[in-house]
C-alpha positions in Angstrom: 9.0 8.1 10.6 6.2 5.9 12.0 5.8 2.3 10.9 2.5 1.4 9.1 1.7 -1.1 11.8 3.3 0.4 14.9 0.1 1.1 16.8 -1.4 -2.3 16.0 1.9 -3.8 17.2 1.7 -1.8 20.4 -1.7 -3.1 21.2 -0.6 -6.7 20.5 2.4 -6.3 22.8 -0.2 -5.6 25.6 -1.9 -8.8 24.9 -4.9 -7.6 22.9 -4.6 -10.2 20.2 -4.7 -13.3 22.4 -7.1 -16.0 23.4 -8.1 -13.9 26.5 -9.0 -10.7 24.6 -9.0 -11.4 20.9 -9.0 -7.7 20.0 -9.7 -4.4 21.8 -12.3 -1.6 22.1 -11.1 1.9 22.8 -13.3 4.9 23.6 -12.5 8.6 24.0 -14.7 11.4 25.3 -13.6 15.0 25.3 -13.6 17.2 28.4 -14.5 14.5 31.0 -12.8 12.2 33.4 -13.1 8.4 33.7 -15.8 8.6 36.4 -18.1 10.7 34.2 -17.5 8.3 31.3 -18.4 5.4 33.6 -21.7 7.1 34.5 -22.6 7.8 30.9 -22.1 4.1 30.2 -24.7 3.4 32.8 -22.4 2.0 35.5 -21.3 2.9 39.1 -18.0 4.8 39.4 -17.6 3.5 43.0 -16.7 0.1 41.6 -13.3 1.5 40.6 -9.9 0.5 41.8 -6.5 1.7 40.6 -4.2 -0.8 38.8 -1.9 -1.3 35.8 -3.0 -3.2 32.8 -1.2 -6.3 34.1 -3.5 -6.3 37.2 -6.9 -6.0 35.7 -8.0 -9.4 37.0 -7.3 -8.7 40.7 -9.6 -10.3 43.2 -11.7 -7.1 43.7 -12.5 -7.0 40.0 -16.1 -8.0 39.4 -16.9 -10.5 36.7 -18.6 -9.2 33.6 -18.1 -6.1 31.5 -15.4 -3.6 32.6 -13.5 -0.5 31.7 -9.9 0.5 32.3 -9.8 4.3 32.0 -7.8 7.4 32.5 -7.3 10.7 30.8 -5.0 11.9 27.9 -4.8 15.5 26.7 -8.2 16.5 28.1 -10.0 13.4 26.9 -11.2 10.4 28.9 -9.4 7.4 27.3 -10.7 3.9 28.0 -10.4 0.3 27.1 -13.7 -1.6 27.3 -13.8 -5.3 28.1 -16.7 -7.7 27.4 -19.0 -4.7 26.8 -21.6 -6.0 24.4 -23.6 -2.8 23.8 -23.0 -1.4 20.4 -21.2 2.0 20.0 -24.2 3.0 17.9 -26.3 2.7 21.1 -24.0 4.2 23.8 -22.1 6.9 21.9 -25.1 9.3 21.7 -25.2 9.4 25.5 -21.4 9.5 25.9 -21.1 12.4 23.4 -23.9 14.5 24.9 -22.6 18.1 25.1 -19.2 17.0 23.8 -17.4 14.7 21.3 -16.8 11.0 21.5 -15.0 8.3 19.5 -15.1 4.5 19.5 -12.7 2.2 17.8 -13.5 -1.5 18.0 -11.2 -4.1 16.6 -11.6 -7.9 16.9 -14.1 -10.7 16.5 -14.5 -9.8 12.8 -15.8 -6.4 13.9 -13.5 -3.6 13.0 -15.2 -0.1 13.1 -14.9 3.6 13.8 -17.8 5.5 15.2 -17.7 9.3 15.8 -20.4 11.3 17.6 -20.9 14.9 18.5 -23.5 16.1 21.1 -25.7 13.1 20.9 -25.5 12.7 17.1 -23.7 9.8 15.3 -21.8 11.8 12.8 -19.5 9.3 11.0 -19.5 5.5 11.1 -17.6 3.0 9.0 -15.8 -0.3 8.9 -12.1 0.2 9.4 -11.2 -2.0 6.5 -14.0 -0.8 4.2 -14.3 3.0 4.7 -15.9 3.7 1.3 -19.3 2.6 2.8 -20.1 5.0 5.6 -23.1 6.0 7.7 -24.0 8.8 10.1 -25.3 12.4 9.8 -22.1 13.5 7.9 -20.3 10.4 6.6 -17.4 12.5 5.2 -16.8 14.6 8.3 -13.5 13.0 9.1 -12.1 13.1 5.6 -9.6 16.0 6.3 -8.1 14.0 9.2 -7.9 10.8 7.2 -5.5 12.1 4.6 -2.4 9.9 4.2 -4.0 7.1 6.2 -4.6 3.6 4.6 -7.8 1.7 5.5 -9.1 -0.2 2.5 -7.8 -3.8 2.4 -6.2 -5.2 -0.7 -6.5 -8.7 -2.0 -3.3 -10.4 -0.8 -3.6 -12.9 -3.7 -3.7 -10.2 -6.3 -0.3 -10.5 -8.2 -0.6 -7.0 -9.3 -0.3 -5.6 -5.8 3.3 -5.5 -4.5 2.6 -4.4 -0.9 -1.0 -5.3 -0.1 -2.8 -3.5 2.8 -3.5 -5.9 5.7 -5.8 -5.4 8.7 -2.8 -4.5 10.8 -2.2 -1.4 8.6 -5.9 -0.5 8.7 -6.1 -0.7 12.5 -3.0 1.4 12.9 -4.6 4.0 10.6 -7.7 4.0 12.7 -5.6 4.6 15.9 -3.7 7.3 14.1 -6.9 8.9 13.1 -7.9 8.9 16.8 -4.7 10.8 17.7 -5.4 13.4 15.1 -8.8 14.0 16.7 -7.7 14.0 20.4 -4.2 15.5 19.9 -2.4 12.6 21.5 -1.4 9.2 20.2 -2.0 6.1 22.4 1.4 5.0 23.5 3.4 2.7 25.7 3.6 5.3 28.5 -0.2 5.6 28.9 -0.7 1.8 28.5 2.0 1.1 31.2 0.6 3.7 33.7 -1.8 3.2 36.6 -5.5 3.9 35.7 -8.9 3.1 37.1 -10.6 -0.2 36.6 -14.4 -0.1 36.6 -17.2 -2.6 36.5 -19.6 -1.8 33.7 -22.5 -3.7 35.2 -25.6 -1.5 35.1 -25.9 0.5 38.3 
């Protein structure tokens, strides 16, 4: 049985809760490779070099926004770094003719954004899912069954096991696996993938 914070703990074990990164931003796009995802983010795929997650800062890595990306179960799967453009801006292009998901966690910005063929379908704060936007705010409801997002007040004496952000983030990552058919795992995170500069081409 999975632990309620196991996926959050996995990301922390890779350093994504540190002074260097202070969170993470994951993007999935169905039916495309990392090069195509790079193009749709407005950058040049020729900037890529292959590396593990421990070697993202190699000398050939350009300063500025970047993406470490590979594929998983027929989806491009990517970690974005220092990419300041909002998912509400880039997901319509990334999802053109397909489906795309963004999960952003950190810097007091925890959100899920889901788009299909250029349309933002469902958007919500991970820790406050009752308030949603998009063309169909409840489209992901069937896949959210059994997941826990809404935060509890840790100072409320009536709550024995309050929900913390670690649980909410794990639920968001588990939702992603229900969409893509594969959970992000240590095997993928420890593999060699392509590191791209996301400077505009």
